[in-house]
C-alpha positions as CSV (number, residue, x, y, z in Angstrom):
1,M,85.5,107.5,102.4
2,D,83.2,105.1,104.3
3,N,85.2,102.0,105.3
4,L,84.4,99.4,107.9
5,E,87.3,98.2,109.8
6,Y,87.7,95.4,112.2
7,E,90.8,95.5,114.6
8,T,92.0,93.6,117.3
9,E,95.5,93.4,119.4
10,I,97.8,90.7,118.6
11,N,100.0,89.8,121.5
12,D,102.0,87.2,119.7
13,P,102.7,88.2,116.1
14,E,104.9,85.1,115.3
15,A,102.1,82.8,116.4
16,M,99.6,84.9,114.3
17,N,101.7,84.5,111.3
18,K,101.9,80.8,111.9
19,I,98.2,80.5,112.2
20,L,97.8,82.5,108.9
21,T,100.4,80.3,107.2
22,A,98.6,77.1,108.3
23,L,95.4,78.6,106.8
24,G,97.1,79.0,103.5
25,Y,97.8,82.8,103.6
26,T,100.8,83.9,101.7
27,P,101.6,87.7,101.8
28,A,101.8,89.4,98.4
29,V,102.8,92.6,99.7
30,E,104.5,93.9,102.9
31,A,103.8,97.6,104.0
32,K,106.3,98.9,106.7
33,K,105.4,102.1,108.2
34,L,106.3,104.2,111.1
35,R,103.1,105.8,112.5
36,R,102.7,108.6,114.9
37,S,99.2,109.5,116.1
38,G,97.2,112.0,117.9
39,K,93.9,113.9,117.9
40,L,92.9,117.2,116.5
41,G,89.5,118.1,118.1
42,E,87.3,115.4,117.2
43,Y,89.6,113.8,114.5
44,A,92.1,111.0,114.7
45,I,95.4,112.2,113.0
46,C,98.0,109.6,111.8
47,L,101.4,110.6,110.3
48,D,102.8,107.7,108.4
49,E,106.2,107.4,107.0
50,V,105.9,104.4,104.7
51,E,108.8,102.4,103.4
52,K,109.0,102.8,99.5
53,L,106.3,105.4,99.4
54,G,107.1,108.3,101.5
55,N,104.9,110.3,104.1
56,F,101.3,110.5,104.6
57,I,98.7,111.9,106.8
58,E,95.5,110.1,107.6
59,I,92.5,111.9,109.2
60,E,89.6,109.9,110.4
61,K,86.5,110.9,112.3
62,L,84.4,108.1,114.0
63,T,80.6,108.6,113.2
64,E,77.3,106.9,113.7
65,R,76.4,104.5,111.0
66,D,73.7,106.8,109.6
67,A,76.0,109.9,109.5
68,D,76.3,111.5,105.8
69,P,79.6,110.4,104.2
70,Q,79.8,113.4,102.1
71,K,79.2,115.9,104.9
72,I,81.9,114.2,106.8
73,R,84.2,114.1,103.9
74,N,83.8,117.9,103.3
75,E,84.5,118.5,107.0
76,I,87.7,116.6,106.8
77,F,88.8,118.4,103.6
78,E,88.3,121.6,105.6
79,V,90.9,120.3,108.3
80,I,93.2,119.1,105.4
81,E,93.0,122.7,104.0
82,S,93.6,124.3,107.4
83,L,97.1,122.4,107.5
84,S,97.9,124.0,104.2
85,L,97.4,120.8,102.2
86,S,95.2,120.6,99.1
87,R,92.4,118.2,98.2
88,D,94.4,117.4,95.1
89,D,96.9,115.6,97.3
90,E,94.3,113.0,98.3
91,E,95.4,109.3,97.9
92,T,92.5,106.8,98.2
93,R,94.6,103.7,97.4
94,G,95.9,101.7,100.4
95,Y,99.5,101.4,101.0
96,D,99.4,97.7,99.9
97,T,97.9,98.5,96.7
98,Q,100.4,101.4,96.2
99,I,103.5,99.3,96.8
100,Y,101.9,96.4,94.7
101,S,101.6,98.7,91.8
102,L,105.2,99.6,92.1
103,T,106.4,96.1,92.0
104,H,104.2,94.6,89.5
């Protein structure tokens, strides 16, 4: 999957929460997870234990903007299969969406 992500470090989560609240943000879902991360060759691997959902593995490869998404996807599936996992186990919904569907 091809997703753009923008990340930044937040040194004071309580202050950030106050800013978002002041802007009118109200959380609809809270996803709590314990993440262990590492690398496998050119891939970033994250092992997530997600409260209410269970365990997940996330595999990412940073690429150039003009990279062929299907080629990268096939490469990642080869890595998944080398770990004795199946393409059939793929979950494309985010944790927030999965938790929301459990509670609504």
